[in-house]
C-alpha positions, -999 to 999 in steps of 0.1 A, spaced: 0 0 0 14 34 -10 21 58 18 -3 86 27 23 106 46 61 104 39 85 122 63 121 122 52 151 135 72 131 159 93 154 182 114 148 211 139 173 228 162 170 256 188 204 271 193 227 241 200 198 218 210 187 193 183 150 188 191 145 166 160 173 148 142 169 132 108 135 117 115 120 96 87 89 75 86 57 68 66 20 64 75 -3 43 53 -41 50 48 -60 34 77 -28 28 97 -27 36 135 9 47 143 21 56 178 49 80 184 63 76 220 92 88 240 102 104 272 94 140 280 117 162 258 122 136 232 109 158 204 74 145 199 56 179 201 82 195 178 77 167 153 38 171 155 41 209 152 62 206 120 38 181 105 8 205 107 27 237 98 31 253 132 69 251 130 90 250 99 117 224 98 154 233 93 156 205 68 137 175 55 106 168 35 69 162 45 49 147 17 11 143 21 -6 123 -6 22 131 -31 24 168 -23 52 186 -4 37 205 25 68 220 42 64 258 43 26 258 43 9 275 71 -13 255 95 -46 265 78 -33 254 44 -22 220 59 -56 217 75 -74 224 42 -53 197 25 -67 171 50 -47 171 81 -68 170 113 -55 174 149 -66 169 184 -48 184 214 -39 171 248 -60 199 264 -95 202 247 -105 236 235 -143 243 228 -167 272 231 -183 265 264 -213 286 260 -222 271 226 -239 238 221 -222 207 210 -237 210 175 -227 246 172 -191 238 180 -190 214 150 -209 238 128 -183 266 134 -156 243 122 -177 233 92 -184 269 84 -147 276 85 -138 247 63 -164 255 37 -155 293 37 -187 306 53 -174 317 87 -176 354 79 -213 351 70 -224 329 99 -243 357 118 -280 352 115 -280 317 100 -255 297 120 -283 276 136 -291 261 101 -257 260 85 -243 225 79 -266 212 106 -271 178 89 -233 173 84 -227 183 120 -253 159 132 -237 131 110 -203 137 126 -218 137 161 -236 105 154 -202 90 142 -187 96 176 -218 88 197 -227 124 206 -259 130 187 -280 128 218 -261 157 234 -262 180 204 -282 207 221 -262 207 253 -238 236 260 -203 223 260 -197 238 294 -219 210 308 -202 181 293 -181 155 311 -145 154 301 -148 121 282 -176 136 261 -155 167 254 -129 143 240 -155 127 217 -166 161 206 -130 171 199 -128 140 176 -159 151 157 -144 186 152 -112 171 140 -131 150 114 -149 181 101 -124 188 74 -127 153 60 -91 145 70 -68 120 52 -44 122 81 -53 127 119 -27 139 144 -37 131 180 -17 145 208 -22 126 240 -58 117 230 -67 99 263 -50 123 287 -72 129 318 -97 101 309 -109 73 330 -95 38 320 -128 27 303 -131 60 285 -96 56 271 -104 22 257 -137 33 242 -122 65 226 -93 46 210 -115 18 197 -138 44 182 -109 62 166 -94 30 152 -128 19 138 -134 53 120 -98 54 107 -99 20 92 -133 24 78 -125 57 61 -89 50 53 -76 78 75 -40 75 87 -36 83 124 -4 93 142 -7 97 179 14 104 209 5 88 242 21 82 277 -4 54 286 14 23 273 -17 1 277 -33 24 251 -3 23 228 3 -15 228 -34 -24 226 -45 0 197 -14 9 176 -6 -11 144 30 1 148 50 20 174 79 45 168 101 55 198 118 89 198 147 97 221 167 130 221 152 138 187 161 105 170 140 75 162 156 46 180 130 19 171 100 12 149 80 -21 147 49 -38 159 39 -34 195 54 -68 202 87 -60 186 90 -26 204 81 -42 237 111 -65 234 136 -40 219 165 -37 244 172 -1 235 136 8 242 137 -10 275 170 6 285 163 42 273 126 48 279 101 22 290 119 0 314 113 -37 317 88 -34 345 64 -11 326 68 -32 294 62 -65 310 40 -60 340 8 -66 320 22 -98 305 33 -111 339 0 -103 355 -18 -121 327 4 -152 329 
C-alpha cells in the first residue's frame, strides 16, 4: 500500500539543542501509528512541523504526493490534516452541535457570514459527525456542561470536520478514566480503518499504545531509536533501557500469565 504521509530527514534545532534529528517514517491509509518517547524527546516539535506550526530546518513532509513544508497550518488543514490536542478547547457557551458547525463553516468558507444563520448552517453534516462519535443525543447541550470524556469525543468530531486524510492526535486519552480511554481509541481506530484515515498519535499510557497501535515508533533525544509492531518494540533492548523499562513493558504480561 502506498504511503499517505512520507517524512524524510526531518530536522529542527533551537540554538545548540537538536529537538528533532533526521526523523524519517511513513503512514499508510488506515494505519494507526504511535509515536512515543520520554518528555523532551521531540514528539511535540515533530507534530508541530507536520501541521505547519513550525517550519523544519531540513527535511521533507509529503502528504498524498504533495510537499507541504512551508505551508501555514490553515493550508495544511485544508489539505486534509486534522489534529486533536492534549487539552481540549471548545466554546463552552455554545452547544455541542454549534461547535461542530463553526468548524464546518470555516472549512467551507462561510465563517464570515455565519451571523444570522449559523443555527441552520451545515446542521445535517454536524449531526452526522456527532452520530459518528456517539454524541448525537447531546447535540443541544452547552459544551460547558459536558463530562471530560464527552469533550474528547466532541473534539474528535471537530477534527473530522475537514474530512481528513491524516489525523494527528496529541495525548488523546490524557485525563480520561480507563474505560473511556479504551472506548475512545477503539472508536478512533474503527473510524480510521473504515474511512482509510492515517492516524499518528502520541501517548504516555502504554496500555493504550500497545493495545491499539498497528506500529510504534520510539523517539529519544530527537532521534528515532525503534520502529516495529507493538510486540517488537516491547522487546527491543534499546527501548527498555532508554525509555520504557522492563517493568512497565512486561507488568501486564506477567500479571496475565
